[in-house]
DSSP file (Angstrom, degrees, kcal/mol; ACC not computed):
  #  RESIDUE AA STRUCTURE BP1 BP2  ACC     N-H-->O    O-->H-N    N-H-->O    O-->H-N    TCO  KAPPA ALPHA  PHI   PSI    X-CA   Y-CA   Z-CA
    1    1 A X     >        0   0    0      0, 0.0     4,-1.8     0, 0.0     3,-0.3   0.000 360.0 360.0 360.0 -39.6  104.2  107.2   52.0
    2    2 A X  H  >  +     0   0    0      1,-0.2     4,-2.0     2,-0.2     5,-0.1   0.847 360.0  59.2 -56.2 -32.3  106.0  106.9   55.3
    3    3 A X  H  > S+     0   0    0      1,-0.2     4,-2.4     2,-0.2    -1,-0.2   0.893 101.6  53.5 -61.3 -39.8  106.8  103.3   54.6
    4    4 A X  H  > S+     0   0    0     -3,-0.3     4,-2.3     1,-0.2    -1,-0.2   0.876 108.0  50.0 -70.6 -32.3  108.7  104.3   51.5
    5    5 A X  H  X S+     0   0    0     -4,-1.8     4,-2.8     2,-0.2    -1,-0.2   0.906 111.0  49.9 -64.1 -37.2  110.8  106.8   53.6
    6    6 A X  H  X S+     0   0    0     -4,-2.0     4,-2.2     2,-0.2    -2,-0.2   0.869 110.9  48.8 -70.0 -33.0  111.5  104.0   56.0
    7    7 A X  H  X S+     0   0    0     -4,-2.4     4,-2.6     2,-0.2    -1,-0.2   0.921 113.5  47.8 -68.6 -44.6  112.5  101.6   53.2
    8    8 A X  H  X S+     0   0    0     -4,-2.3     4,-2.9     2,-0.2     5,-0.2   0.927 111.7  48.7 -58.9 -46.1  114.8  104.3   51.7
    9    9 A X  H  X S+     0   0    0     -4,-2.8     4,-2.1     1,-0.2    -1,-0.2   0.926 112.9  47.7 -58.6 -47.5  116.4  105.1   55.0
   10   10 A X  H  X S+     0   0    0     -4,-2.2     4,-2.7     2,-0.2     5,-0.2   0.879 109.5  54.2 -64.0 -36.5  117.0  101.4   55.6
   11   11 A X  H  X S+     0   0    0     -4,-2.6     4,-3.4     1,-0.2    -2,-0.2   0.959 112.4  43.6 -63.3 -47.5  118.5  100.9   52.0
   12   12 A X  H  X S+     0   0    0     -4,-2.9     4,-2.1     2,-0.2    -1,-0.2   0.909 112.0  51.7 -70.9 -31.5  120.9  103.7   52.6
   13   13 A X  H  X S+     0   0    0     -4,-2.1     4,-1.0    -5,-0.2    -1,-0.2   0.960 114.9  44.7 -57.8 -49.5  121.8  102.5   56.1
   14   14 A X  H  <>S+     0   0    0     -4,-2.7     5,-2.5     1,-0.2     3,-0.5   0.894 108.5  57.2 -62.9 -42.3  122.4   99.0   54.5
   15   15 A X  H ><5S+     0   0    0     -4,-3.4     3,-1.4     1,-0.2    -1,-0.2   0.938 107.9  46.4 -50.9 -50.0  124.3  100.6   51.7
   16   16 A X  H 3<5S+     0   0    0     -4,-2.1    -1,-0.2     1,-0.3    -2,-0.2   0.649 112.8  49.8 -69.2 -18.2  126.8  102.1   54.1
   17   17 A X  T 3<5S-     0   0    0     -4,-1.0    -1,-0.3    -3,-0.5    -2,-0.2   0.275 111.1-121.6-103.4   7.4  127.1   98.9   56.1
   18   18 A X  T < 5S+     0   0    0     -3,-1.4    -3,-0.2    -4,-0.3    -2,-0.1   0.875  82.0 114.2  54.5  42.2  127.7   96.9   52.8
   19   19 A X    > < +     0   0    0     -5,-2.5     3,-1.9    -8,-0.2     4,-0.2  -0.157  18.6 139.3-136.7  38.6  124.6   94.7   53.5
   20   20 A X  G >   +     0   0    0     -6,-0.3     3,-1.9     1,-0.3     4,-0.2   0.737  61.1  76.4 -59.7 -22.4  122.2   95.6   50.7
   21   21 A X  G >  S+     0   0    0      1,-0.3     3,-1.1     2,-0.2    -1,-0.3   0.746  83.7  68.2 -65.2 -18.3  121.3   91.8   50.3
   22   22 A X  G <  S+     0   0    0     -3,-1.9     3,-0.3     1,-0.3    -1,-0.3   0.716  97.1  50.9 -75.3 -19.9  119.2   92.3   53.5
   23   23 A X  G X  S+     0   0    0     -3,-1.9     3,-2.0    -4,-0.2    -1,-0.3   0.309  74.3 110.9 -96.2   9.0  116.7   94.5   51.7
   24   24 A X  G X   +     0   0    0     -3,-1.1     3,-1.4     1,-0.3    -1,-0.2   0.789  69.5  63.6 -64.1 -29.4  116.1   92.2   48.7
   25   25 A X  G 3  S+     0   0    0     -3,-0.3    -1,-0.3     1,-0.2    -2,-0.1   0.709 103.2  49.4 -66.4 -14.0  112.5   91.5   49.8
   26   26 A X  G <  S+     0   0    0     -3,-2.0    77,-4.0    76,-0.1     2,-0.5   0.318  97.2  88.2-101.8   5.6  111.7   95.2   49.3
   27   27 A X  E <  S-a  103   0A   0     -3,-1.4    77,-0.2    75,-0.3    75,-0.1  -0.919  78.6-123.2-113.0 129.3  113.2   95.2   45.8
   28   28 A X  E >   -     0   0A   0     75,-2.8     3,-1.3    -2,-0.5    15,-0.2  -0.218  22.0-115.6 -71.7 161.7  111.3   94.4   42.8
   29   29 A X  E 3  S+     0   0A   0      1,-0.3    14,-0.2    13,-0.1    -1,-0.1   0.747 116.2  46.1 -62.6 -27.6  112.5   91.6   40.4
   30   30 A X  E 3  S+     0   0A   0     12,-0.1    -1,-0.3     2,-0.1    -2,-0.1  -0.055  83.1 157.7-105.6  28.6  113.1   94.1   37.6
   31   31 A X  E <   -     0   0A   0     -3,-1.3     2,-0.4    72,-0.1    12,-0.4  -0.272  22.2-161.8 -60.2 141.5  114.9   96.7   39.7
   32   32 A X  E     -a  105   0A   0     72,-1.8    74,-2.8    10,-0.2     2,-0.5  -0.993  13.0-163.7-127.8 129.7  117.2   99.1   37.9
   33   33 A X  E     -aB 106  41A   0      8,-2.7     8,-2.4    -2,-0.4     2,-0.4  -0.957  17.1-173.3-107.8 128.1  119.9  101.2   39.1
   34   34 A X  E     +aB 107  40A   0     72,-2.6    74,-2.4    -2,-0.5     2,-0.3  -0.983  14.7 149.4-128.7 134.7  121.0  104.1   36.7
   35   35 A X  E  >  -aB 108  39A   0      4,-1.4     4,-2.8    -2,-0.4    74,-0.1  -0.962  51.2-116.6-154.7 151.6  123.9  106.5   37.0
   36   36 A X  T  4 S+     0   0    0     72,-0.6     4,-0.1    -2,-0.3    73,-0.1   0.782 117.1  45.7 -52.0 -31.4  126.1  108.3   34.5
   37   37 A X  T  4 S+     0   0    0      2,-0.1    -1,-0.2     1,-0.1    87,-0.0   0.850 126.1  24.8 -84.0 -40.9  129.1  106.5   35.8
   38   38 A X  T  4 S-     0   0    0      1,-0.3    -2,-0.2    -3,-0.1     2,-0.2   0.571  89.4-145.5-106.1 -10.7  127.7  103.0   35.9
   39   39 A X  E  <  -B   35   0A   0     -4,-2.8    -4,-1.4     2,-0.0     2,-0.5  -0.499  52.9 -32.6  75.5-148.6  124.9  102.9   33.4
   40   40 A X  E     +B   34   0A   0     -6,-0.2     2,-0.3    -2,-0.2    -6,-0.2  -0.925  69.5 161.4-110.1 132.0  121.8  100.7   34.1
   41   41 A X  E     -B   33   0A   0     -8,-2.4    -8,-2.7    -2,-0.5     2,-0.1  -0.948  34.0-111.0-140.2 163.3  122.2   97.5   36.1
   42   42 A X     >  -     0   0    0     -2,-0.3     4,-2.0   -10,-0.2   -10,-0.2  -0.239  43.5 -90.0 -86.6-175.2  119.9   95.2   38.0
   43   43 A X  H  > S+     0   0    0    -12,-0.4     4,-2.8     1,-0.2     5,-0.2   0.882 122.5  50.2 -68.7 -46.5  119.9   94.6   41.8
   44   44 A X  H  > S+     0   0    0      1,-0.2     4,-1.7     2,-0.2    -1,-0.2   0.931 114.4  44.8 -62.7 -45.6  122.5   91.7   41.9
   45   45 A X  H  > S+     0   0    0      2,-0.2     4,-2.4     1,-0.2    -1,-0.2   0.871 111.6  52.9 -68.4 -37.3  125.0   93.7   39.8
   46   46 A X  H  X S+     0   0    0     -4,-2.0     4,-2.8     1,-0.2    -2,-0.2   0.906 105.8  54.2 -68.8 -37.2  124.3   96.8   41.9
   47   47 A X  H  X S+     0   0    0     -4,-2.8     4,-2.3     2,-0.2    -1,-0.2   0.862 109.1  48.8 -61.7 -32.4  125.1   94.9   45.1
   48   48 A X  H  X S+     0   0    0     -4,-1.7     4,-2.4    -5,-0.2    -2,-0.2   0.913 110.4  50.7 -65.4 -41.5  128.4   93.8   43.6
   49   49 A X  H  X S+     0   0    0     -4,-2.4     4,-1.8     2,-0.2    -2,-0.2   0.891 111.7  46.5 -62.2 -43.8  129.1   97.3   42.6
   50   50 A X  H  X S+     0   0    0     -4,-2.8     4,-1.3     2,-0.2    -2,-0.2   0.963 112.0  52.2 -60.3 -54.2  128.4   98.6   46.2
   51   51 A X  H >< S+     0   0    0     -4,-2.3     3,-0.8     1,-0.2     4,-0.4   0.915 109.4  49.5 -46.8 -54.5  130.5   95.7   47.7
   52   52 A X  H 3< S+     0   0    0     -4,-2.4     3,-0.3     1,-0.3    -1,-0.2   0.877 122.1  33.2 -55.2 -45.5  133.5   96.7   45.4
   53   53 A X  H >X S+     0   0    0     -4,-1.8     3,-1.5     1,-0.2     4,-1.1   0.418  86.5 100.4-101.2   3.9  133.3  100.3   46.4
   54   54 A X  T << S+     0   0    0     -4,-1.3    -1,-0.2    -3,-0.8    -2,-0.1   0.790  78.3  57.4 -63.4 -29.3  132.1  100.2   50.0
   55   55 A X  T 34 S+     0   0    0     -4,-0.4    -1,-0.3    -3,-0.3    -2,-0.1   0.746 111.8  44.6 -72.2 -22.6  135.5  100.8   51.6
   56   56 A X  T <4 S+     0   0    0     -3,-1.5    24,-2.8     1,-0.1     2,-0.4   0.628 107.3  54.2 -99.8 -20.2  135.9  104.1   49.6
   57   57 A X  E  <  -C   79   0A   0     -4,-1.1     2,-0.4    22,-0.2    22,-0.2  -0.940  50.4-170.1-130.6 138.6  132.6  105.8   49.9
   58   58 A X  E     -C   78   0A   0     20,-2.5    20,-2.7    -2,-0.4     2,-0.5  -0.986  14.5-157.1-123.7 138.1  130.3  107.0   52.7
   59   59 A X  E     -C   77   0A   0     -2,-0.4     2,-0.4    18,-0.2    18,-0.2  -0.962  11.3-179.0-122.9 126.0  126.7  108.2   51.9
   60   60 A X  E     -C   76   0A   0     16,-2.5    16,-2.9    -2,-0.5     2,-0.4  -0.950  27.7-119.9-122.4 143.8  124.7  110.5   54.2
   61   61 A X  E     +C   75   0A   0     -2,-0.4    14,-0.2    14,-0.2     3,-0.1  -0.654  28.5 173.2 -79.2 128.7  121.2  111.9   53.8
   62   62 A X  E    S-     0   0A   0     12,-3.0     2,-0.3    -2,-0.4    13,-0.2   0.785  70.6 -13.8 -96.7 -46.6  121.0  115.7   53.7
   63   63 A X  E     -C   74   0A   0     11,-1.7    11,-3.0     2,-0.0    -1,-0.4  -0.986  59.5-169.0-158.2 148.1  117.4  115.9   52.8
   64   64 A X  E     +C   73   0A   0     -2,-0.3     2,-0.3     9,-0.2     9,-0.2  -0.972   6.1 176.2-139.2 152.5  114.5  113.7   51.6
   65   65 A X  E     -C   72   0A   0      7,-1.8     7,-3.3    -2,-0.3     2,-0.4  -0.983  29.0-119.8-155.5 150.1  110.9  114.1   50.2
   66   66 A X  E     -C   71   0A   0     -2,-0.3     2,-0.3     5,-0.2     5,-0.2  -0.746  24.1-179.4 -91.3 137.0  108.2  112.2   48.8
   67   67 A X  E >   -C   70   0A   0      3,-2.7     3,-1.5    -2,-0.4     2,-0.3  -0.811  61.5 -69.7-138.8  84.9  107.0  113.0   45.3
   68   68 A X  T 3  S-     0   0    0     -2,-0.3    -1,-0.1     1,-0.3     0, 0.0  -0.490 120.9  -6.9  60.6-120.5  104.1  110.7   44.3
   69   69 A X  T 3  S+     0   0    0     -2,-0.3    29,-2.4    -3,-0.1     2,-0.3   0.275 127.5  82.0 -87.7  10.7  105.6  107.1   43.9
   70   70 A X  E <   -CD  67  97A   0     -3,-1.5    -3,-2.7    27,-0.2     2,-0.5  -0.831  61.5-154.5-114.4 147.8  109.2  108.6   44.3
   71   71 A X  E     -CD  66  96A   0     25,-2.9    25,-3.1    -2,-0.3     2,-0.5  -0.991  17.2-156.1-119.7 128.8  111.3  109.5   47.2
   72   72 A X  E     -CD  65  95A   0     -7,-3.3    -7,-1.8    -2,-0.5     2,-0.5  -0.842  12.2-173.2 -99.0 125.3  113.8  112.1   46.3
   73   73 A X  E     -CD  64  94A   0     21,-3.2    21,-2.8    -2,-0.5     2,-0.5  -0.977  18.4-147.9-129.6 131.6  117.0  112.3   48.5
   74   74 A X  E     -CD  63  93A   0    -11,-3.0   -12,-3.0    -2,-0.5   -11,-1.7  -0.846  29.6-158.8 -93.0 128.1  119.8  114.8   48.5
   75   75 A X  E     -CD  61  92A   0     17,-3.0    17,-1.6    -2,-0.5     2,-0.5  -0.825  22.6-149.6-114.2 142.9  123.0  113.0   49.4
   76   76 A X  E     -CD  60  91A   0    -16,-2.9   -16,-2.5    -2,-0.3     2,-0.5  -0.975  25.7-166.7-104.4 121.3  126.4  114.0   50.8
   77   77 A X  E     -CD  59  90A   0     13,-3.8    13,-2.0    -2,-0.5     2,-0.5  -0.926   6.7-161.3-112.3 140.9  129.0  111.5   49.5
   78   78 A X  E     -CD  58  89A   0    -20,-2.7   -20,-2.5    -2,-0.5     2,-0.5  -0.985   2.7-159.3-118.7 129.0  132.6  111.2   50.9
   79   79 A X  E     +CD  57  88A   0      9,-3.1     9,-2.2    -2,-0.5     2,-0.5  -0.934  15.6 171.0-103.2 117.1  135.2  109.6   49.0
   80   80 A X  E     + D   0  87A   0    -24,-2.8     2,-0.5    -2,-0.5     7,-0.2  -0.907   4.8 166.2-133.2 109.0  138.2  108.3   51.0
   81   81 A X  E > > - D   0  86A   0      5,-3.0     5,-2.7    -2,-0.5     3,-1.2  -0.852   8.1-179.3-122.3  91.9  140.7  106.2   49.2
   82   82 A X  G > 5S+     0   0    0     -2,-0.5     3,-0.8     1,-0.2    -1,-0.1   0.768  73.2  74.0 -60.8 -31.0  143.7  106.0   51.3
   83   83 A X  G 3 5S+     0   0    0      1,-0.3    -1,-0.2    -3,-0.1    -2,-0.0   0.788 116.5  19.5 -53.5 -35.5  145.5  103.8   48.8
   84   84 A X  G < 5S-     0   0    0     -3,-1.2    -1,-0.3     2,-0.1    -2,-0.2   0.171 109.2-114.5-120.9  15.5  146.0  106.7   46.5
   85   85 A X  T < 5 +     0   0    0     -3,-0.8     2,-0.5    -4,-0.3    -3,-0.2   0.904  63.2 152.2  50.6  49.9  145.5  109.5   49.1
   86   86 A X  E   < +D   81   0A   0     -5,-2.7    -5,-3.0     2,-0.0     2,-0.4  -0.942  13.5 166.0-112.2 128.6  142.3  110.7   47.4
   87   87 A X  E     +D   80   0A   0     -2,-0.5     2,-0.3    -7,-0.2    -7,-0.2  -0.998   7.0 146.7-139.9 135.2  139.7  112.4   49.5
   88   88 A X  E     -D   79   0A   0     -9,-2.2    -9,-3.1    -2,-0.4     2,-0.4  -0.993  33.2-134.9-164.2 163.1  136.8  114.4   48.4
   89   89 A X  E     +D   78   0A   0     -2,-0.3     2,-0.3   -11,-0.2   -11,-0.2  -0.962  28.2 164.2-126.6 141.1  133.2  115.4   49.1
   90   90 A X  E     -D   77   0A   0    -13,-2.0   -13,-3.8    -2,-0.4     2,-0.3  -0.930  25.6-128.8-149.1 164.2  130.4  115.6   46.6
   91   91 A X  E     -DE  76 111A   0     20,-1.6    20,-3.2    -2,-0.3     2,-0.3  -0.765  21.2-179.7-114.3 162.3  126.7  115.8   46.5
   92   92 A X  E     -DE  75 110A   0    -17,-1.6   -17,-3.0    -2,-0.3     2,-0.6  -0.996  23.1-133.9-152.7 156.5  124.1  113.8   44.6
   93   93 A X  E     -DE  74 109A   0     16,-3.4    16,-2.2    -2,-0.3     2,-0.4  -0.968  23.3-163.5-115.4 122.9  120.3  113.5   44.1
   94   94 A X  E     -DE  73 108A   0    -21,-2.8   -21,-3.2    -2,-0.6     2,-0.6  -0.867   7.2-159.1-102.6 132.3  118.8  110.1   44.2
   95   95 A X  E     -DE  72 107A   0     12,-3.0    12,-1.7    -2,-0.4     2,-0.7  -0.933   6.7-166.0-116.5 111.7  115.4  109.3   42.9
   96   96 A X  E     -DE  71 106A   0    -25,-3.1   -25,-2.9    -2,-0.6     2,-0.4  -0.872  10.2-162.6 -97.4 121.6  114.0  106.0   44.5
   97   97 A X  E     -DE  70 105A   0      8,-3.5     7,-3.0    -2,-0.7     8,-1.9  -0.916   4.8-160.0-109.4 131.6  111.0  104.9   42.5
   98   98 A X  E     - E   0 103A   0    -29,-2.4     2,-0.5    -2,-0.4     5,-0.2  -0.766  24.4-158.1-113.8 149.7  108.4  102.4   43.8
   99   99 A X  E >  S- E   0 102A   0      3,-2.7     3,-1.9    -2,-0.3     2,-0.3  -0.950  86.4 -46.4-119.8 102.3  105.7  100.0   42.5
  100  100 A X  T 3  S-     0   0    0     -2,-0.5    -2,-0.1     1,-0.2     0, 0.0  -0.530 123.7 -27.8  68.0-123.6  103.5   99.6   45.7
  101  101 A X  T 3  S+     0   0    0     -2,-0.3     2,-0.5    -3,-0.1    -1,-0.2   0.209 117.0 103.6-106.8  18.4  106.1   99.1   48.4
  102  102 A X  E <  S- E   0  99A   0     -3,-1.9    -3,-2.7   -75,-0.1     2,-0.5  -0.860  74.3-125.9-100.6 130.9  108.7   97.4   46.1
  103  103 A X  E     +aE  27  98A   0    -77,-4.0   -75,-2.8    -2,-0.5    -5,-0.2  -0.670  35.2 171.3 -77.4 123.1  111.7   99.6   45.1
  104  104 A X  E     +     0   0A   0     -7,-3.0   -72,-1.8    -2,-0.5     2,-0.3   0.742  55.6  15.3-104.7 -33.9  111.7   99.4   41.4
  105  105 A X  E     -aE  32  97A   0     -8,-1.9    -8,-3.5   -74,-0.2     2,-0.4  -0.991  47.2-171.1-154.7 138.2  114.3  102.0   40.3
  106  106 A X  E     +aE  33  96A   0    -74,-2.8   -72,-2.6    -2,-0.3     2,-0.4  -0.994  13.2 175.0-122.2 122.1  117.1  104.0   41.7
  107  107 A X  E     -aE  34  95A   0    -12,-1.7   -12,-3.0    -2,-0.4     2,-0.4  -0.994   8.5-166.1-130.9 144.5  118.7  106.7   39.6
  108  108 A X  E     -aE  35  94A   0    -74,-2.4   -72,-0.6    -2,-0.4     2,-0.4  -0.946   9.8-164.0-129.1 140.1  121.4  109.0   40.9
  109  109 A X  E     - E   0  93A   0    -16,-2.2   -16,-3.4    -2,-0.4     2,-0.3  -0.991  20.0-143.2-125.1 131.5  122.8  112.3   39.4
  110  110 A X  E     - E   0  92A   0     -2,-0.4     2,-0.6   -18,-0.2   -18,-0.3  -0.704  10.7-155.3 -96.2 147.3  126.1  113.5   40.9
  111  111 A X  E     + E   0  91A   0    -20,-3.2   -20,-1.6    -2,-0.3     2,-0.3  -0.897  52.4 137.1-115.4  94.0  126.9  117.1   41.5
  112  112 A X        -     0   0    0     -2,-0.6   -22,-0.1   -22,-0.2    -2,-0.0  -0.882  56.4 -99.2-142.4 156.6  130.8  116.5   41.3
  113  113 A X     >  -     0   0    0     -2,-0.3     4,-1.8     1,-0.1     5,-0.1  -0.265  40.2-109.0 -67.5 169.1  134.0  117.8   40.0
  114  114 A X  H  > S+     0   0    0      2,-0.2     4,-2.4     1,-0.2     5,-0.2   0.833 121.7  55.2 -65.7 -33.8  135.5  116.4   36.9
  115  115 A X  H  > S+     0   0    0      2,-0.2     4,-1.9     1,-0.2    -1,-0.2   0.879 107.3  49.3 -66.0 -40.4  138.2  114.8   39.0
  116  116 A X  H  > S+     0   0    0      2,-0.2     4,-2.4     1,-0.2     5,-0.2   0.917 111.1  50.2 -65.1 -45.4  135.6  113.1   41.2
  117  117 A X  H  X S+     0   0    0     -4,-1.8     4,-2.6     1,-0.2    -2,-0.2   0.915 111.0  48.3 -61.6 -41.9  133.8  111.8   38.1
  118  118 A X  H  X S+     0   0    0     -4,-2.4     4,-2.4     2,-0.2    -1,-0.2   0.913 109.4  54.5 -60.2 -42.5  137.2  110.4   36.7
  119  119 A X  H  X S+     0   0    0     -4,-1.9     4,-2.1     1,-0.2    -2,-0.2   0.930 111.7  42.3 -55.4 -49.0  137.9  108.8   40.0
  120  120 A X  H  X S+     0   0    0     -4,-2.4     4,-1.4     1,-0.2    -1,-0.2   0.870 113.9  51.6 -78.6 -28.7  134.6  106.9   40.0
  121  121 A X  H  X S+     0   0    0     -4,-2.6     4,-2.0    -5,-0.2    -1,-0.2   0.902 109.5  50.6 -60.6 -39.9  134.9  106.0   36.4
  122  122 A X  H  X S+     0   0    0     -4,-2.4     4,-2.5     1,-0.2    -2,-0.2   0.898 107.4  54.0 -57.5 -45.2  138.3  104.7   37.0
  123  123 A X  H  X S+     0   0    0     -4,-2.1     4,-2.6     1,-0.2    -1,-0.2   0.844 107.6  50.9 -63.9 -37.7  136.9  102.6   40.0
  124  124 A X  H  X S+     0   0    0     -4,-1.4     4,-2.3     2,-0.2    -1,-0.2   0.928 110.3  49.8 -61.1 -54.4  134.3  101.0   37.6
  125  125 A X  H  X S+     0   0    0     -4,-2.0     4,-2.0     2,-0.2    -2,-0.2   0.866 111.2  48.2 -54.9 -45.6  137.1  100.1   35.1
  126  126 A X  H  X S+     0   0    0     -4,-2.5     4,-1.9     2,-0.2    -2,-0.2   0.934 110.2  51.9 -65.0 -49.3  139.2   98.5   37.8
  127  127 A X  H  X S+     0   0    0     -4,-2.6     4,-1.1     1,-0.2    -2,-0.2   0.924 113.6  43.1 -49.7 -49.9  136.3   96.5   39.1
  128  128 A X  H  < S+     0   0    0     -4,-2.3     4,-0.3     1,-0.2    -1,-0.2   0.786 112.2  51.8 -78.1 -27.4  135.4   95.1   35.8
  129  129 A X  H  < S+     0   0    0     -4,-2.0     3,-0.3    -5,-0.2    -1,-0.2   0.769 109.5  50.5 -76.3 -24.0  139.0   94.4   34.8
  130  130 A X  H  < S+     0   0    0     -4,-1.9    -2,-0.2     1,-0.2    -1,-0.2   0.680 101.6  63.8 -80.7 -20.0  139.6   92.5   38.1
  131  131 A X     <        0   0    0     -4,-1.1    -1,-0.2     1,-0.2    -2,-0.2   0.662 360.0 360.0 -72.1 -16.9  136.4   90.4   37.4
  132  132 A X              0   0    0     -4,-0.3    -1,-0.2    -3,-0.3    -2,-0.1   0.527 360.0 360.0 -78.1 360.0  137.9   88.9   34.3
């Protein structure tokens, strides 16, 4: 179980550094990220999503615990978007699910205001309209 905690800590550290590609060997081929904002996507698409948003979000671990093949992490998320002078803090609960020592699934549930949720949805819309 300790190895799973190490992988999750490393994952979140690389997420903040916008270097998730460095953890690919610990991610299963059928990895899924799921959130209300983004829906369900694979690892490659998740890396693009993180890259696009990395300048605006900082994620910090508040608490973490192992629950069977899952690591549950309570997160503090800071949104700082100076381009529109939007700053906010919210919390989330992330569930990292493993198959042996490979990260198979990451799902996140936000505890956020309606304004924060609208901001995050808008970021996804902007990202995908700029990819066209």
